C-alpha positions as CSV (number, residue, x, y, z in Angstrom):
1,M,146.9,211.5,133.9
2,S,146.2,209.2,136.6
3,S,144.1,211.7,138.7
4,A,141.3,211.9,135.9
5,P,139.8,208.3,136.5
6,S,139.9,208.8,140.4
7,T,138.1,212.1,140.0
8,A,135.4,210.6,137.7
9,Q,135.1,207.7,140.0
10,G,134.7,210.1,143.0
11,I,132.0,211.9,141.1
12,A,130.2,208.8,140.2
13,G,130.6,207.5,143.9
14,R,129.2,210.8,145.3
15,G,126.1,210.5,142.9
16,R,125.5,206.8,144.0
17,V,125.8,207.9,147.6
18,F,123.2,210.8,146.9
19,W,120.7,208.5,145.1
20,G,121.2,205.7,147.9
21,W,120.5,208.2,150.6
22,L,117.5,209.6,148.6
23,F,116.1,206.1,148.2
24,V,116.5,205.4,152.0
25,A,114.9,208.5,153.0
26,T,111.9,208.2,150.6
27,G,111.5,204.5,151.8
28,S,111.7,205.5,155.4
29,I,109.2,208.4,155.0
30,S,106.8,206.1,153.2
31,F,107.1,203.4,155.9
32,L,106.4,206.0,158.8
33,G,103.5,207.3,156.9
34,F,102.1,203.9,156.4
35,L,102.7,202.9,159.9
36,Y,100.9,205.9,161.0
37,A,97.9,205.3,158.9
38,A,97.6,201.5,159.6
39,M,98.2,201.4,163.2
40,I,99.1,204.6,165.2
41,S,96.1,206.7,164.0
42,K,93.8,203.9,165.4
43,L,95.0,204.4,168.9
44,L,94.8,208.2,168.8
45,P,91.5,210.0,170.0
46,P,89.2,211.2,167.1
47,S,90.5,214.3,165.3
48,D,88.6,217.4,164.0
49,N,91.0,217.5,161.0
50,P,89.0,215.7,158.0
51,V,92.0,214.1,156.6
52,V,92.9,212.7,160.0
53,F,89.6,211.6,160.7
54,A,89.2,209.9,157.4
55,I,92.5,207.9,158.0
56,Q,91.4,207.0,161.5
57,N,88.2,205.4,160.0
58,D,89.9,203.6,157.2
59,K,89.5,199.9,157.3
60,Y,91.6,198.9,154.4
61,Y,95.1,199.6,155.4
62,C,95.0,197.9,158.7
63,F,94.4,194.6,156.9
64,L,96.7,195.2,154.2
65,V,100.0,194.2,155.7
66,P,98.9,191.2,157.6
67,L,97.4,189.9,154.3
68,T,100.5,190.9,152.3
69,L,103.1,189.2,154.5
70,P,102.6,185.6,153.5
71,I,102.6,186.5,149.7
72,L,105.8,188.3,150.6
73,V,107.3,185.2,152.3
74,V,106.4,183.0,149.1
75,S,107.8,185.6,146.8
76,V,111.1,185.9,148.6
77,Y,111.4,182.0,148.9
78,F,110.8,181.9,145.0
79,H,113.4,184.5,144.3
80,W,115.9,182.7,146.5
81,L,115.1,179.5,144.7
82,S,115.3,180.9,141.2
83,M,118.8,182.4,142.2
84,K,120.0,179.1,143.4
85,L,119.0,177.4,140.2
86,F,120.4,179.8,137.9
87,K,123.7,179.8,139.9
88,H,124.1,176.2,139.7
89,A,122.7,175.6,136.3
């Protein structure tokens, strides 16, 4: 009888580990793709591939991160502040 809960917990734990690694992998791939589109593609010579050429000539994504960072800092601060107020209320 005592092995049933541990087996169920082991299966649930494996599911959580799978979803955790899936989210980490998806986030990493998205970050590397954005890093290529925003910075690395600008440093490479012009390409004959139309998709890569369009990414190299894009002017939107290279300004997106620098303009988003101040908003991110403010939102993280407000999140921290709201959690402090909630905890001590």
